[in-house]
N, C-alpha and C positions, 0 to 999 in steps of 0.2 A: 152237583158237578163232581164232588169227591167220589160219589158212588160210581159214576161213569168212568172216571179215571181208574179206580180200583178194578172195575170190571175188565177194562182193556188190558191192564197190566197182568191180571190173572190169566187172560187168554194167551198172552205172549209167553208167560211162564209155563203154562200147560203145554203149549206147542213145543217149547224147548225141552221139556221133560220127555215128551213122546219121541223126540228126535234122537234119543240116546241109542236106539237100536238101528243098525244099518238096514237100509231098504233099497229097493231099486230106484235109481235116480231118474226123475222125470225131467224132460227138457234139458239135457246135460250141457248143451251148447248155447242156450239162450242168452247167457251173459257175455258171450263173445261178440255179439253184434255191436257195431259202432254206435248205432242209434236205436233207441227204444221208444215205443209209443204206447199210450194207454189212456185210461180215463179213471175218474174216481167219483164216488158218491159218499156222503157222510153227514154227520150232524155237528153242530157247533154250539158253544155256550159263550155268549158275549158278556163282557163285564166292563166296568169303567171305574178307574181309581180317581176319586174326587178329593181334592184338597180345598177345604173351605177357608175363607180368610177372616171369618168372624165379624163381618160388617154389622154395625149397630145403627138402627134408626135413631137419630138424635132426639126426636120428639117422643117416641113411644118406648125406646129401649129395646125394641124387637130385634132378634137375630134370626138368621135363616141358615139352615144346614141341609145339605143335599147328600144323598147316598143311594147306591143301587140296592133296592130292597129285596128283589127276588129275581130268579133266573128262569128262563124257559128255553128249551133246546130249539135250535134253528136248523136249517137245511143248507148243505154245501154241495157243490158239484163243480167239476173242472176236468181239464185234459192234462196229460203228461207228455213231455218231450224230454228225453235224457240222452246225454252224450257221454260215452264211456271214455274216461281219461286213462285209467289203468285197471289192474285187477281189483283194486279195492276202492277206487274213487270214481264218482260219477257226477256230472254237472246236470242239474235238473231245472226245467222251466215248467211251471204248473199254473197257467192262467185259470182263475177260479172265480166263482160267484158264491157269495155267502148271504143268506137271508136269515135274519134273526131279529131279536128285540131284547130290550132291557128296561126294567121298571125303575124309574128314579123317584125317590121319595124326598120331598122338600118339607122340612119340619120347621115350624115357627115356635120359638121357645116360650114365649109368654102366653099366647093364645092356645098353644098346644095343638094347633091345626096342622094336619098333614095334607099335602097335595101330591098326587101321583101323576107322573107323565110316563106313558108307554112310548118309549123311544124306539120305534121300528127302524131298522137299519138294513139296507141292502148295499153290499160292497162288491165292487169288481177289484180283484187282486191279481198281481202278476209276480208271484214269488220266484226268486232265483236262489237256488241253494246247492250246496255240495253234500253228496251222500257218501258217508264212510261205512263201508260194509265189511263185516267179518268174513273169514273164509267159509265157504259153503260146507255144511255137514248134512249129508243125505239130501232131503228136500226142504231144508230150512236154512235161512241166512239172515241173522239179525243185523240191524244197521242203525246209525244215527244220522241226522241231517242238521245242517246249520245254514242260515241264509237270511236274506232281507226280502221284504214284500211291499213294494209301492201299492197303495190302496186308494180307491176312489169311492166316495160315498154318493149314492144316487138319490138319496132322500132329501126332501125339502121340509124343514121344520120351522118355517118363517113365523108362524103364529103360535108357537109353543114356547115354554119357558127356556128350554135349552135347544140350541141348534148346533149340529155337528158341522165342522169344517169339511170341505170337499175332499181334501187330500190328507193322507196320513201315511206313515211308513212303519211297518212292523219288523221287529227282530224275531226270527222264528227258530225254535229248537224242537226237533222231533226225534222219534224213535219208532221202529217198526220191525217187521220180519217178512222177508220174501218167502212165500210158500209155493213150492213148485208142484203144480198139479199136472196131470197128463197132457192137457191142451193149452194151459195158460198159467201165468203167475197170479196168485191172489196175495195182496199185500195189505194187511191191517197196519194202520199208522196212527200214532198219537202225537199231536203237534201243539206246542205252546207258543202263542203269539203275543208279543209285548209291544205296544204302541210307543213310538219315540217322540211324538209331537203332542202339543196341547191341542185337543180337538174341539173344545167348546168355543164357538164363535162369539166374540164380544161386539161385533158389528151387527146391531139389530135395528138398523134404520127402517126395515120393512115391517117391524113388529107394530101392530095396531094398538094392542093393549100394553102401554108402556109401564103399567103397574107390575107386569111380570119381570121387568128388568131387575127388580130386587133379588130375584133368584139367580139370574145370570151374574149380577155383580157380586153376589155372595160367594162365588167360586173363584179361587185364586188360579188354579189350573187343573187339568184333568188329562188322563191318558186312557186309551182303550186297550183292553186285553181280550184275548179270545183263546179258547181251547177247541181244537178241531179233531174229531174222531173220524177217520176215513177208511174206506175199502177201495184199494186200487186194483184194477184189472189190466194186466199187461200181456 
């Protein structure tokens, strides 16, 4: 994940360096439109911050600890609708779908046994954000975004150790750069998403193997995090 973030930041820095020489301005009036439309594709890295409560089995003295053991990139896609507020501010709505997974390792301290759950997660997200853009220089314009994203989980993990709740809400902070090409804008963006709710469901009445409840009960609370690397086309 750190390598991916470093790669995107390097691209933005290189683009800023190339923009120091004045060039012919592409699409000089595109930002004057009241409404903007577009779409994006990208990749995501899903994470989960887990706080264990240290429950102890009174008979065996066993304790269980859960953590996200590894990451794999997922796929993100969505559409963009933007309303121009003034020269530097823009209100954006970006309905999105995120497909990803995270591997949760459950460790038992006495037996030393590890149990791995591949928690595949598909999200529908409706982020609403404000875009703060710097003045345009040549064909480049860096910006920052800040917003919230109500999110709905489409997966059902009824028969696994951990089950995600259906609803979550993310706080999102992002940065990117508008690149003005002759026929459209290309916009690379890096966005950090921080979950605001406890997403592990404790209501496991549908769980057939109740022995798995020791893992669910061993977690005090947890929150989802995600990094999204996107390319917008506008």
